C-alpha positions in Angstrom: 119.5 -73.9 -12.5 117.1 -76.6 -11.2 115.6 -76.2 -7.7 113.5 -78.6 -5.8 110.5 -76.3 -6.4 111.1 -76.4 -10.2 111.3 -80.2 -10.2 108.1 -80.5 -8.2 106.2 -78.3 -10.6 107.3 -80.4 -13.6 106.1 -83.7 -12.1 107.9 -86.9 -11.6 111.2 -87.4 -13.5 112.4 -90.7 -14.9 115.0 -91.8 -17.4 114.0 -92.0 -21.0 114.9 -95.7 -20.9 111.8 -96.2 -18.7 109.2 -95.0 -21.2 107.2 -97.5 -23.1 106.7 -97.8 -26.8 104.3 -95.1 -28.0 104.8 -92.9 -24.9 105.7 -89.2 -25.2 107.4 -87.0 -22.6 109.3 -83.7 -22.3 113.1 -83.6 -21.6 113.9 -82.0 -18.2 117.7 -82.6 -18.1 120.6 -84.7 -19.2 122.9 -86.4 -16.7 126.6 -87.2 -17.3 129.9 -85.7 -18.4 129.8 -82.4 -20.2 130.9 -84.1 -23.5 128.0 -86.4 -23.3 125.5 -83.6 -22.5 126.9 -81.6 -25.4 126.6 -84.5 -27.8 123.0 -85.3 -26.9 122.2 -81.5 -27.1 123.4 -81.4 -30.7 121.1 -84.3 -31.5 118.1 -82.4 -30.1 117.9 -83.7 -26.5 117.5 -80.3 -24.8 115.3 -79.2 -21.9 111.7 -78.8 -23.0 112.0 -80.8 -26.2 109.3 -83.4 -26.7 110.5 -87.0 -27.2 108.4 -90.0 -28.3 109.4 -93.6 -28.1 108.8 -95.2 -31.5 110.0 -98.7 -30.7 112.1 -100.7 -28.2 114.4 -103.6 -29.0 116.4 -105.5 -26.3 116.6 -102.4 -24.1 117.5 -100.0 -26.9 115.0 -97.4 -28.0 114.2 -95.6 -31.2 112.8 -92.1 -30.5 111.7 -89.0 -32.4 112.9 -85.7 -31.1 112.8 -82.3 -32.9 111.7 -84.0 -36.1 114.5 -86.6 -36.2 114.3 -90.3 -35.6 117.2 -91.6 -33.6 118.3 -94.9 -32.0 119.8 -94.9 -28.4 121.2 -97.7 -26.4 120.0 -98.3 -22.8 123.0 -96.6 -21.3 122.5 -93.4 -23.3 118.7 -93.3 -22.7 119.3 -93.6 -19.0 121.1 -90.3 -19.0 118.1 -88.4 -20.5 115.6 -87.4 -17.8 112.0 -86.8 -18.8 108.6 -86.0 -17.4 105.7 -88.0 -18.9 
């Protein structure tokens, strides 16, 4: 369970959609319905995982997470919270 203290120790949180090309961050949570969180978890978007933005096209992002390269639209990437 997240607490304010835990969040402060991890640093500032922002949506994955805000990362620039070439930036790397760690996942600290996924927002949204449980089905969405479950789906993203099966793709590797879990707390503590490192995620890197490979490229950006019209708001969509291509990332690497847990050794896989995946494409996400802006809506999906806004649900994934990271710390740079």
